[in-house]
DSSP file (Angstrom, degrees, kcal/mol; ACC not computed):
  #  RESIDUE AA STRUCTURE BP1 BP2  ACC     N-H-->O    O-->H-N    N-H-->O    O-->H-N    TCO  KAPPA ALPHA  PHI   PSI    X-CA   Y-CA   Z-CA
    1    1 A M              0   0    0      0, 0.0     5,-0.0     0, 0.0     0, 0.0   0.000 360.0 360.0 360.0 125.0    0.0    0.0    0.0
    2    2 A P     >  -     0   0    0      0, 0.0     4,-1.6     0, 0.0     3,-0.4  -0.239 360.0-122.4 -64.6 152.3    1.5    3.3   -1.1
    3    3 A I  H  > S+     0   0    0      1,-0.2     4,-2.4     2,-0.2     5,-0.2   0.863 111.8  60.0 -62.9 -35.2    2.3    5.9    1.6
    4    4 A S  H  > S+     0   0    0      1,-0.2     4,-2.1     2,-0.2    -1,-0.2   0.871 102.6  51.9 -62.4 -36.1    0.0    8.4   -0.1
    5    5 A T  H  > S+     0   0    0     -3,-0.4     4,-2.2     2,-0.2    -1,-0.2   0.914 109.3  49.9 -65.2 -42.6   -3.0    6.1    0.3
    6    6 A I  H  X S+     0   0    0     -4,-1.6     4,-2.4     1,-0.2    -2,-0.2   0.908 109.8  50.9 -62.2 -42.6   -2.3    5.7    4.0
    7    7 A L  H  X S+     0   0    0     -4,-2.4     4,-2.4     1,-0.2    -1,-0.2   0.901 109.1  51.1 -63.3 -39.6   -2.1    9.5    4.4
    8    8 A I  H  X S+     0   0    0     -4,-2.1     4,-2.3     2,-0.2    -1,-0.2   0.912 110.2  49.2 -62.9 -42.8   -5.4    9.9    2.6
    9    9 A I  H  X S+     0   0    0     -4,-2.2     4,-2.3     1,-0.2    -2,-0.2   0.920 111.8  48.6 -63.4 -43.4   -7.1    7.4    4.9
   10   10 A V  H  X S+     0   0    0     -4,-2.4     4,-2.2     1,-0.2    -1,-0.2   0.902 110.3  51.8 -62.0 -41.4   -5.6    9.1    8.0
   11   11 A L  H  X S+     0   0    0     -4,-2.4     4,-2.2     1,-0.2    -1,-0.2   0.913 109.8  49.1 -61.9 -43.6   -6.8   12.5    6.7
   12   12 A I  H  X S+     0   0    0     -4,-2.3     4,-2.6     1,-0.2    -1,-0.2   0.910 109.9  51.3 -62.0 -42.8  -10.4   11.1    6.2
   13   13 A L  H  X S+     0   0    0     -4,-2.3     4,-2.2     1,-0.2    -1,-0.2   0.885 109.4  50.4 -63.9 -37.7  -10.4    9.6    9.7
   14   14 A V  H  X S+     0   0    0     -4,-2.2     4,-1.3     2,-0.2    -1,-0.2   0.915 111.0  48.5 -66.0 -41.8   -9.4   13.0   11.1
   15   15 A L  H  X S+     0   0    0     -4,-2.2     4,-0.8     1,-0.2     3,-0.2   0.904 111.2  49.9 -64.5 -40.8  -12.1   14.8    9.2
   16   16 A I  H >< S+     0   0    0     -4,-2.6     3,-0.7     1,-0.2    -1,-0.2   0.888 109.2  52.7 -64.4 -38.2  -14.7   12.2   10.4
   17   17 A G  H 3< S+     0   0    0     -4,-2.2    -1,-0.2     1,-0.2    -2,-0.2   0.786 108.1  51.2 -67.9 -26.4  -13.5   12.7   14.0
   18   18 A A  H >< S+     0   0    0     -4,-1.3     3,-1.5    -3,-0.2     4,-0.5   0.631  85.6  90.3 -85.7 -12.9  -14.0   16.4   13.6
   19   19 A V  G X< S+     0   0    0     -4,-0.8     3,-2.1    -3,-0.7     6,-0.3   0.887  80.2  55.4 -52.8 -48.8  -17.6   16.1   12.4
   20   20 A P  G 3  S+     0   0    0      0, 0.0    -1,-0.3     0, 0.0     9,-0.1   0.736  99.7  63.4 -61.6 -19.3  -19.3   16.3   15.8
   21   21 A A  G <  S+     0   0    0     -3,-1.5    -2,-0.2    -4,-0.2     5,-0.1   0.673  84.7  90.6 -77.2 -15.4  -17.5   19.6   16.5
   22   22 A W  S X  S-     0   0    0     -3,-2.1     3,-2.0    -4,-0.5     4,-0.2  -0.668  82.8-130.4 -84.2 135.0  -19.4   21.2   13.6
   23   23 A P  G >  S+     0   0    0      0, 0.0     3,-1.1     0, 0.0     4,-0.2   0.841 104.5  54.5 -53.9 -40.1  -22.8   22.8   14.6
   24   24 A H  G 3  S+     0   0    0      1,-0.2     3,-0.1     2,-0.1    -3,-0.0   0.549 112.6  43.7 -75.3  -4.6  -24.8   21.1   11.8
   25   25 A S  G X  S+     0   0    0     -3,-2.0     3,-1.9    -6,-0.3     4,-0.3   0.227  73.5 109.1-124.3  14.6  -23.6   17.7   12.9
   26   26 A R  G X  S+     0   0    0     -3,-1.1     3,-1.5     1,-0.3    -2,-0.1   0.781  70.4  69.9 -63.7 -25.0  -23.9   17.7   16.7
   27   27 A S  G 3  S+     0   0    0      1,-0.3    -1,-0.3    -4,-0.2    -2,-0.1   0.682  82.9  74.0 -66.9 -15.3  -26.8   15.3   16.5
   28   28 A W  G X  S-     0   0    0     -3,-1.9     3,-0.9     1,-0.2    -1,-0.3   0.775  86.0-165.7 -68.5 -24.9  -24.4   12.7   15.4
   29   29 A G  T <   -     0   0    0     -3,-1.5     4,-0.3    -4,-0.3    -1,-0.2  -0.472  49.3 -36.6  76.1-145.2  -23.1   12.4   18.9
   30   30 A Y  T 3> S+     0   0    0     -2,-0.1     4,-1.5     1,-0.1    -1,-0.2   0.279 105.4 101.8-104.1  11.2  -19.8   10.7   19.7
   31   31 A G  H <> S+     0   0    0     -3,-0.9     4,-0.9     2,-0.2     3,-0.5   0.974  87.0  38.5 -57.8 -60.0  -20.1    7.8   17.1
   32   32 A P  H >> S+     0   0    0      0, 0.0     4,-1.1     0, 0.0     3,-0.8   0.892 115.6  52.9 -62.4 -39.1  -17.7    9.3   14.5
   33   33 A S  H 3> S+     0   0    0     -4,-0.3     4,-1.8     1,-0.2    -2,-0.2   0.790 100.0  63.7 -67.9 -24.5  -15.3   10.6   17.0
   34   34 A G  H 3X S+     0   0    0     -4,-1.5     4,-1.7    -3,-0.5    -1,-0.2   0.837  97.1  57.2 -66.4 -31.2  -15.1    7.2   18.6
   35   35 A V  H <X S+     0   0    0     -4,-0.9     4,-1.6    -3,-0.8    -1,-0.2   0.930 107.1  47.4 -64.3 -43.7  -13.6    5.9   15.4
   36   36 A L  H  < S+     0   0    0     -4,-1.1    -2,-0.2     1,-0.2    -1,-0.2   0.873 108.3  56.2 -65.1 -36.6  -10.7    8.4   15.7
   37   37 A G  H  < S+     0   0    0     -4,-1.8    -1,-0.2     1,-0.2    -2,-0.2   0.863 105.0  51.8 -63.9 -35.8  -10.2    7.5   19.3
   38   38 A V  H  <        0   0    0     -4,-1.7    -1,-0.2     1,-0.3    -2,-0.2   0.887 360.0 360.0 -67.8 -38.7   -9.7    3.8   18.3
   39   39 A V     <        0   0    0     -4,-1.6    -1,-0.3    -5,-0.1    -2,-0.2   0.498 360.0 360.0 -69.4 360.0   -7.1    4.8   15.8
């Protein structure tokens, strides 16, 4: 697996983890941020 692919995956995980912090997505709760915590 190329390093660039790994970096893209990490970036996506970080963005998913930041979703609950955005006002329009607070209803999501801690589900997405839990994924980032596992990583």
